[in-house]
N, CA, C and O atoms as a printed pandas DataFrame, in Angstrom:
     atom_number atom_name residue_name chain_id  residue_number  x_coord  y_coord  z_coord
0              1         N          UNK        A               1   42.030    3.215   -5.831
1              2        CA          UNK        A               1   41.210    2.003   -6.003
2              3         C          UNK        A               1   40.359    1.755   -4.750
3              4         O          UNK        A               1   39.172    1.443   -4.849
4              5         N          UNK        A               2   40.973    1.896   -3.586
5              6        CA          UNK        A               2   40.271    1.674   -2.332
6              7         C          UNK        A               2   39.133    2.683   -2.164
7              8         O          UNK        A               2   38.053    2.350   -1.677
8              9         N          UNK        A               3   39.402    3.918   -2.574
9             10        CA          UNK        A               3   38.406    4.988   -2.481
10            11         C          UNK        A               3   37.196    4.645   -3.346
11            12         O          UNK        A               3   36.053    4.856   -2.943
12            13         N          UNK        A               4   37.462    4.113   -4.541
13            14        CA          UNK        A               4   36.391    3.721   -5.455
14            15         C          UNK        A               4   35.495    2.657   -4.820
15            16         O          UNK        A               4   34.270    2.725   -4.918
16            17         N          UNK        A               5   36.117    1.683   -4.174
17            18        CA          UNK        A               5   35.358    0.622   -3.500
18            19         C          UNK        A               5   34.477    1.226   -2.418
19            20         O          UNK        A               5   33.313    0.855   -2.268
20            21         N          UNK        A               6   35.049    2.163   -1.665
21            22        CA          UNK        A               6   34.305    2.824   -0.589
22            23         C          UNK        A               6   33.101    3.576   -1.163
23            24         O          UNK        A               6   31.993    3.488   -0.633
24            25         N          UNK        A               7   33.329    4.309   -2.243
25            26        CA          UNK        A               7   32.265    5.056   -2.898
26            27         C          UNK        A               7   31.153    4.121   -3.380
27            28         O          UNK        A               7   29.967    4.392   -3.195
28            29         N          UNK        A               8   31.564    3.028   -3.996
29            30        CA          UNK        A               8   30.600    2.047   -4.494
30            31         C          UNK        A               8   29.772    1.471   -3.356
31            32         O          UNK        A               8   28.564    1.272   -3.486
32            33         N          UNK        A               9   30.437    1.207   -2.244
33            34        CA          UNK        A               9   29.752    0.647   -1.088
34            35         C          UNK        A               9   28.702    1.638   -0.570
35            36         O          UNK        A               9   27.581    1.250   -0.242
36            37         N          UNK        A              10   29.073    2.902   -0.500
37            38        CA          UNK        A              10   28.142    3.942   -0.048
38            39         C          UNK        A              10   26.957    4.039   -1.007
39            40         O          UNK        A              10   25.806    4.121   -0.577
40            41         N          UNK        A              11   27.245    4.030   -2.300
41            42        CA          UNK        A              11   26.172    4.080   -3.304
42            43         C          UNK        A              11   25.236    2.884   -3.160
43            44         O          UNK        A              11   24.016    3.017   -3.254
44            45         N          UNK        A              12   25.829    1.718   -2.932
45            46        CA          UNK        A              12   25.064    0.474   -2.788
46            47         C          UNK        A              12   24.133    0.550   -1.574
47            48         O          UNK        A              12   22.965    0.171   -1.658
48            49         N          UNK        A              13   24.653    1.039   -0.458
49            50        CA          UNK        A              13   23.861    1.204    0.766
50            51         C          UNK        A              13   22.714    2.191    0.516
51            52         O          UNK        A              13   21.577    1.950    0.922
52            53         N          UNK        A              14   23.025    3.296   -0.150
53            54        CA          UNK        A              14   21.989    4.285   -0.456
54            55         C          UNK        A              14   20.900    3.694   -1.342
55            56         O          UNK        A              14   19.713    3.941   -1.132
56            57         N          UNK        A              15   21.315    2.917   -2.326
57            58        CA          UNK        A              15   20.371    2.287   -3.244
58            59         C          UNK        A              15   19.457    1.320   -2.489
59            60         O          UNK        A              15   18.244    1.307   -2.696
60            61         N          UNK        A              16   20.048    0.522   -1.623
61            62        CA          UNK        A              16   19.264   -0.423   -0.826
62            63         C          UNK        A              16   18.264    0.289    0.071
63            64         O          UNK        A              16   17.110   -0.124    0.191
64            65         N          UNK        A              17   18.730    1.377    0.705
65            66        CA          UNK        A              17   17.852    2.167    1.570
66            67         C          UNK        A              17   16.679    2.705    0.759
67            68         O          UNK        A              17   15.531    2.658    1.199
68            69         N          UNK        A              18   16.983    3.211   -0.425
69            70        CA          UNK        A              18   15.948    3.757   -1.304
70            71         C          UNK        A              18   14.945    2.678   -1.695
71            72         O          UNK        A              18   13.734    2.904   -1.682
72            73         N          UNK        A              19   15.466    1.501   -2.042
73            74        CA          UNK        A              19   14.585    0.400   -2.430
74            75         C          UNK        A              19   13.664   -0.012   -1.291
75            76         O          UNK        A              19   12.473   -0.243   -1.501
76            77         N          UNK        A              20   14.221   -0.103   -0.070
77            78        CA          UNK        A              20   13.417   -0.459    1.101
78            79         C          UNK        A              20   12.329    0.592    1.306
79            80         O          UNK        A              20   11.174    0.260    1.573
80            81         N          UNK        A              21   12.711    1.874    1.177
81            82        CA          UNK        A              21   11.768    2.974    1.363
82            83         C          UNK        A              21   10.641    2.892    0.331
83            84         O          UNK        A              21    9.468    3.045    0.672
84            85         N          UNK        A              22   11.000    2.653   -0.917
85            86        CA          UNK        A              22   10.009    2.537   -1.991
86            87         C          UNK        A              22    9.063    1.371   -1.717
87            88         O          UNK        A              22    7.849    1.496   -1.883
88            89         N          UNK        A              23    9.624    0.236   -1.297
89            90        CA          UNK        A              23    8.814   -0.939   -0.968
90            91         C          UNK        A              23    7.828   -0.626    0.150
91            92         O          UNK        A              23    6.648   -0.967    0.065
92            93         N          UNK        A              24    8.327    0.032    1.207
93            94        CA          UNK        A              24    7.479    0.399    2.337
94            95         C          UNK        A              24    6.347    1.303    1.878
95            96         O          UNK        A              24    5.193    1.122    2.266
96            97         N          UNK        A              25    6.694    2.285    1.043
97            98        CA          UNK        A              25    5.705    3.246    0.577
98            99         C          UNK        A              25    4.640    2.540   -0.262
99           100         O          UNK        A              25    3.450    2.817   -0.115
100          101         N          UNK        A              26    5.057    1.642   -1.128
101          102        CA          UNK        A              26    4.120    0.894   -1.969
102          103         C          UNK        A              26    3.207    0.026   -1.110
103          104         O          UNK        A              26    2.001   -0.047   -1.345
104          105         N          UNK        A              27    3.796   -0.631   -0.111
105          106        CA          UNK        A              27    3.010   -1.471    0.799
106          107         C          UNK        A              27    1.976   -0.615    1.514
107          108         O          UNK        A              27    0.814   -0.999    1.650
108          109         N          UNK        A              28    2.424    0.563    1.971
109          110        CA          UNK        A              28    1.536    1.480    2.679
110          111         C          UNK        A              28    0.388    1.914    1.769
111          112         O          UNK        A              28   -0.774    1.896    2.176
112          113         N          UNK        A              29    0.717    2.302    0.541
113          114        CA          UNK        A              29   -0.298    2.727   -0.433
114          115         C          UNK        A              29   -1.289    1.595   -0.692
115          116         O          UNK        A              29   -2.499    1.811   -0.765
116          117         N          UNK        A              30   -0.754    0.392   -0.827
117          118        CA          UNK        A              30   -1.580   -0.780   -1.088
118          119         C          UNK        A              30   -2.548   -1.013    0.065
119          120         O          UNK        A              30   -3.732   -1.282   -0.141
120          121         N          UNK        A              31   -2.012   -0.902    1.304
121          122        CA          UNK        A              31   -2.855   -1.070    2.492
122          123         C          UNK        A              31   -3.964   -0.041    2.505
123          124         O          UNK        A              31   -5.117   -0.367    2.790
124          125         N          UNK        A              32   -3.621    1.204    2.196
125          126        CA          UNK        A              32   -4.608    2.289    2.181
126          127         C          UNK        A              32   -5.683    1.998    1.145
127          128         O          UNK        A              32   -6.874    2.128    1.430
128          129         N          UNK        A              33   -5.268    1.603   -0.061
129          130        CA          UNK        A              33   -6.248    1.356   -1.122
130          131         C          UNK        A              33   -7.117    0.142   -0.797
131          132         O          UNK        A              33   -8.313    0.137   -1.091
132          133         N          UNK        A              34   -6.519   -0.886   -0.189
133          134        CA          UNK        A              34   -7.297   -2.059    0.190
134          135         C          UNK        A              34   -8.327   -1.681    1.254
135          136         O          UNK        A              34   -9.481   -2.105    1.196
136          137         N          UNK        A              35   -7.887   -0.873    2.232
137          138        CA          UNK        A              35   -8.798   -0.423    3.287
138          139         C          UNK        A              35   -9.939    0.378    2.691
139          140         O          UNK        A              35  -11.100    0.176    3.046
140          141         N          UNK        A              36   -9.604    1.295    1.777
141          142        CA          UNK        A              36  -10.630    2.102    1.107
142          143         C          UNK        A              36  -11.603    1.198    0.367
143          144         O          UNK        A              36  -12.819    1.372    0.450
144          145         N          UNK        A              37  -11.055    0.238   -0.353
145          146        CA          UNK        A              37  -11.865   -0.684   -1.144
146          147         C          UNK        A              37  -12.816   -1.477   -0.240
147          148         O          UNK        A              37  -14.003   -1.617   -0.534
148          149         N          UNK        A              38  -12.259   -1.998    0.880
149          150        CA          UNK        A              38  -13.058   -2.771    1.828
150          151         C          UNK        A              38  -14.183   -1.914    2.395
151          152         O          UNK        A              38  -15.332   -2.348    2.476
152          153         N          UNK        A              39  -13.832   -0.687    2.788
153          154        CA          UNK        A              39  -14.817    0.211    3.381
154          155         C          UNK        A              39  -15.930    0.499    2.384
155          156         O          UNK        A              39  -17.111    0.422    2.721
156          157         N          UNK        A              40  -15.547    0.829    1.162
157          158        CA          UNK        A              40  -16.540    1.132    0.128
158          159         C          UNK        A              40  -17.423   -0.082   -0.138
159          160         O          UNK        A              40  -18.645    0.036   -0.238
160          161         N          UNK        A              41  -16.793   -1.254   -0.252
161          162        CA          UNK        A              41  -17.540   -2.481   -0.499
162          163         C          UNK        A              41  -18.503   -2.751    0.644
163          164         O          UNK        A              41  -19.662   -3.103    0.425
164          165         N          UNK        A              42  -18.005   -2.581    1.882
165          166        CA          UNK        A              42  -18.826   -2.812    3.062
166          167         C          UNK        A              42  -20.061   -1.915    3.046
167          168         O          UNK        A              42  -21.177   -2.384    3.267
168          169         N          UNK        A              43  -19.855   -0.619    2.781
169          170        CA          UNK        A              43  -20.990    0.309    2.797
170          171         C          UNK        A              43  -21.956    0.040    1.649
171          172         O          UNK        A              43  -23.167    0.173    1.821
172          173         N          UNK        A              44  -21.439   -0.335    0.484
173          174        CA          UNK        A              44  -22.347   -0.608   -0.634
174          175         C          UNK        A              44  -23.154   -1.882   -0.368
175          176         O          UNK        A              44  -24.332   -1.956   -0.717
176          177         N          UNK        A              45  -22.517   -2.889    0.253
177          178        CA          UNK        A              45  -23.256   -4.102    0.619
178          179         C          UNK        A              45  -24.323   -3.790    1.654
179          180         O          UNK        A              45  -25.434   -4.317    1.601
180          181         N          UNK        A              46  -23.966   -2.915    2.609
181          182        CA          UNK        A              46  -24.904   -2.518    3.651
182          183         C          UNK        A              46  -26.097   -1.816    3.021
183          184         O          UNK        A              46  -27.245   -2.059    3.394
184          185         N          UNK        A              47  -25.813   -0.945    2.062
185          186        CA          UNK        A              47  -26.876   -0.224    1.363
186          187         C          UNK        A              47  -27.765   -1.188    0.593
187          188         O          UNK        A              47  -28.988   -1.042    0.577
188          189         N          UNK        A              48  -27.141   -2.174   -0.046
189          190        CA          UNK        A              48  -27.863   -3.184   -0.815
190          191         C          UNK        A              48  -28.765   -4.001    0.100
191          192         O          UNK        A              48  -29.924   -4.263   -0.223
192          193         N          UNK        A              49  -28.215   -4.403    1.254
193          194        CA          UNK        A              49  -28.984   -5.163    2.236
194          195         C          UNK        A              49  -30.174   -4.343    2.728
195          196         O          UNK        A              49  -31.284   -4.858    2.858
196          197         N          UNK        A              50  -29.929   -3.073    2.996
197          198        CA          UNK        A              50  -30.992   -2.181    3.449
198          199         C          UNK        A              50  -32.107   -2.110    2.420
199          200         O          UNK        A              50  -33.286   -2.200    2.763
200          201         N          UNK        A              51  -31.731   -1.950    1.163
201          202        CA          UNK        A              51  -32.720   -1.873    0.080
202          203         C          UNK        A              51  -33.515   -3.170   -0.027
203          204         O          UNK        A              51  -34.734   -3.146   -0.196
204          205         N          UNK        A              52  -32.819   -4.302    0.073
205          206        CA          UNK        A              52  -33.476   -5.601    0.002
206          207         C          UNK        A              52  -34.463   -5.781    1.150
207          208         O          UNK        A              52  -35.570   -6.281    0.952
208          209         N          UNK        A              53  -34.054   -5.370    2.360
209          210        CA          UNK        A              53  -34.933   -5.499    3.515
210          211         C          UNK        A              53  -36.181   -4.645    3.336
211          212         O          UNK        A              53  -37.288   -5.084    3.649
212          213         N          UNK        A              54  -36.003   -3.425    2.831
213          214        CA          UNK        A              54  -37.144   -2.545    2.573
214          215         C          UNK        A              54  -38.047   -3.177    1.515
215          216         O          UNK        A              54  -39.274   -3.120    1.605
216          217         N          UNK        A              55  -37.414   -3.777    0.517
217          218        CA          UNK        A              55  -38.149   -4.382   -0.591
218          219         C          UNK        A              55  -38.985   -5.575   -0.125
219          220         O          UNK        A              55  -40.117   -5.759   -0.570
220          221         N          UNK        A              56  -38.417   -6.384    0.775
221          222        CA          UNK        A              56  -39.114   -7.601    1.215
222          223         C          UNK        A              56  -40.115   -7.372    2.343
223          224         O          UNK        A              56  -40.955   -8.235    2.600
224          225         N          UNK        A              57  -40.044   -6.223    3.022
225          226        CA          UNK        A              57  -40.955   -5.983    4.147
226          227         C          UNK        A              57  -42.322   -5.540    3.665
227          228         O          UNK        A              57  -43.214   -5.294    4.477
């Protein structure tokens, strides 16, 4: 019985570690995609501004 409790505890710790790792990875992916999105948006706005300036000059 005691061995079973020990095994369960180890499994529980492993599961928690895995969950933390998955969360970290998702957060990291999200940060990367947000950065990509911001960069793309920034450059497209810059391009739009450039076109507008050329258009109005």
